[in-house]
N, C-alpha and C positions, 0 to 999 in steps of 0.2 A: 516663381521661386517657392511660393507657398504651396502650390500643388505638388511640387517635387518633394518638399519636406513631408507633406501628408502622405504621399505615396510611399516614401521611405519608411515612415512609421507603420503603415499598413503591412509592409513586407516583414518588418522586424518584430512587430508587436501584435500581429493579428491572431485570430483564433487558431489558425493552422500552425503558426509559430509557437503558440502556447502548448499545443499537443506535442510538437517535436521537442521543445525544451524539457517538458516534464517527462516525456518518454525517454529522452537521452539521460536525464538525471536518474530515473528509475533503473534503466539498463546499466548505467555506470555504477550505481550503488550495488546492483546485483552482481556485477563482475567482481567488484572488490569483496563482496560477501562470500562469493564462491572461492576466491583465492584464500581468504582468511580461514575458511572451513578446511581447505586442503593443507594449510600450514600447520595444523595441530600435530604435534609430535611429542614423544617422550611421555612424561607424567601427565601432561595436559590431554594428550590423546587417550591415555588409559582412563583418566577420570571421565572424559566424554563418553567413551565406550561403555563404562560401567553405568553411567547415568542413563544413557539411552536404552541399554539392555534391561535395567531395572524398570524403566518406564514402560517398555513394551511388555515386560513380564506382568506388570500390574494391569496393563491394558488387556492382555490375553485372559487375565482372570476376571475382567470386568469390574475392577475396583478403581479405575480412574474416573472419578466423578467430580464435576464442577457445578457450582450453582449458576443460574442463568445470568444474573446481573454482572458478575465479573467478566463473563464471556462477552456480554453486550458492551461493557466498557472497553474491553480490549479491542473490540472491533471498531467502536465509535470514536475512539480518542484521536486517531489519525484524521478521520473525516472532520471532526470538530475543529482540529487544529487547522485543517485546510480551509474551512469556512471562515475562521477568525482571521487567518492570514490573508484571505482573499478580499476582505473588506478594508484592508489597510495597504498603504504603499509599500510596507515592509514585505508584503507577499511576493514582490518581484524577485527578491532574493530568498525569502523564507520558504516559498512553495517548492522551488527546485531542490533546496536542501532537505525539506520534508520528504519529498519523493525519493531522493537519494538514500535517505535513512530507511525508508520503507523497503526499497529495493534491496538494500544491504541485508536487513534482517530476514527478509523472505528467502533470499538466495542462501544466506548463511545457514538458516534452519534446514533447508533442503540438503545443502551440501554436507551438513554434519551427519545426517542419516546415510548419505551415500559414502561418506568417509569411513563410517563405522561398519556398515553392513554391505557395502558394495551396491551393485545394481538392485539387489533385493530390497535395500533400504528405501528405494524410490517409491515402493508401494505404500508403506505407512506415511511417507512424506506427501504423497499425492492425496491421501485421505485427510491428513492433518492440515495441509497448507494449500494444495491445489484445488480441492473441492470448494472450500470457502472462497477462494480467489475468483471463482467463476461469478460470484455475486459482489464481493467487495471491490474488485478491480474496476468494473464499469462505473460504480458509484464514486469511487475515489478519484478516478480520472475525470469524470464529468465535473465534480465539485472543484477539482484542482485546475482544470483548464479554464473554466469560466471565472474562477477566482483569480487566476493569473491575468486573464484579460481585463478583469475589473481593476486589479492593482496597477496594471499598465495604464489604464485610462486615468487613474488618479495621478500617476506620474505625469502624464501628458497634460492634465489640467494644471498641475504644479509648474510645468514648463511654459505655460502661457497659451495652450490650445484650449481656450475657454469653451469651444463648441464640442469638445470631445464628450461623447455619451458615457454615462456611468451605468454599466449593466446592473449593478446592485440596486439601482433605483427603480428597476423594472420588476413587475410581479413575476414574470417568467423565470427570472434569476432564482427567486426563492422557491418557486414551484419545482424547479429542477433539484434544488437542495432537499426539498421535501421528498421527492422521488428517491434521492440518494439515501435518505433516512430509512425509507421503507426497505430498500435493498439491504442496508446494513442490519436492520432488524431481522429480516428473513435469513440473512447469512448467520446471524447469531443463533437463531432458532435451529437452523440446520446444524451448526456446530454443536449445539447443546443436545439435540435429539438424535441426529443421524450419525454424526462423526464417531461417537463412542462405539456404536454398533459395528460400523465398518472397520474401525481401528482394531477392534477385537479380532476380527477375521484376518486383517492384515498382519497383526502381531503373531498369530498362529502360523501364518505362512512364512514369516521371517525367522522366528525362533526355532 
């Protein structure tokens, strides 16, 4: 009986299940975000179009400047939230919600550019959101999946499986989070240095 229970937990709560759960949450949030971006109509759509047009105009002039630390915080906040949720049992629910929110805003942002500028809007969207995602997405999913596995282990301990290992007690767990920090720092540097240059060219192509 005990072996069957442990096997069931492995299937439902293993590392592979964590990847699928968080991937589904991110995808689900992305679908909802894309739908919301497409629903903009009337005055809301006009304001959105004016805002993005003004933004790209400033980008084309090279006047869209941001300091490094706000960029770093914007990139790191989701990662830090994933780390905190991952060391608590609340992460079993909180991490899928966090990934759904991240997927929503990622898709919504891209969808807004497409909604206003059509297919041409995907070019600045790729520069603004797609390029940084090449770095933050691996780090975010690595931190999230191991965090969800850790939160699940805490739940299993609470349910009486005293022998369940706690990944956060192992050095490799924090080494991976350290690697994620490096990825997010590089991503922020890329967004601060490279993205404004590419966005200027993309804005000229769209306007």
